[in-house]
C-alpha positions as a printed NumPy array, in Angstrom:
array([[ 56.131,  73.687, 299.231],
       [ 52.625,  73.757, 297.867],
       [ 51.924,  75.42 , 294.548],
       [ 49.384,  78.208, 294.391],
       [ 46.675,  78.214, 291.753],
       [ 46.908,  81.262, 289.553],
       [ 43.57 ,  83.094, 289.535],
       [ 44.449,  85.163, 286.472],
       [ 44.289,  82.077, 284.245],
       [ 40.509,  81.867, 284.582],
       [ 38.587,  83.191, 281.601],
       [ 35.464,  84.24 , 283.513],
       [ 33.061,  82.08 , 281.518],
       [ 31.617,  80.284, 284.531],
       [ 28.566,  82.533, 284.663],
       [ 27.345,  81.583, 281.19 ],
       [ 25.688,  78.459, 282.608],
       [ 22.842,  78.158, 285.104],
       [ 21.772,  75.238, 287.255],
       [ 18.148,  74.461, 286.402],
       [ 15.966,  72.312, 288.659],
       [ 12.888,  70.878, 286.957],
       [ 10.074,  68.958, 288.668],
       [  8.943,  65.911, 286.663],
       [  6.153,  63.471, 287.525],
       [  7.32 ,  59.857, 287.495],
       [  5.181,  57.652, 285.207],
       [  5.696,  54.562, 287.403],
       [  4.87 ,  55.827, 290.877],
       [  3.186,  59.156, 290.218],
       [  5.591,  60.865, 292.613],
       [  7.432,  64.015, 291.639],
       [ 11.165,  63.828, 290.951],
       [ 13.557,  66.748, 290.725],
       [ 15.903,  66.777, 287.741],
       [ 18.95 ,  69.053, 287.949],
       [ 20.994,  70.111, 284.925],
       [ 23.533,  72.738, 283.948],
       [ 22.111,  74.674, 280.984],
       [ 23.516,  77.574, 278.968],
       [ 21.872,  80.881, 279.926],
       [ 20.428,  81.383, 276.441],
       [ 18.674,  77.98 , 276.488],
       [ 17.058,  78.096, 279.949],
       [ 13.591,  79.061, 278.668],
       [ 13.692,  76.359, 275.984],
       [ 14.675,  73.741, 278.563],
       [ 11.843,  74.672, 280.928],
       [  9.292,  74.759, 278.092],
       [  9.771,  71.03 , 277.371]])
């Protein structure tokens, strides 16, 4: 028999991070590249300000 995953073991901290997509211009080709990163919610503005 297959084991069931227990949902009550989750701590609910998955929403403290956000996926941020930043558009960066490549120095070699001049084309735009999208950079994706998981950033803590409190540091999103700092990440986008760079």
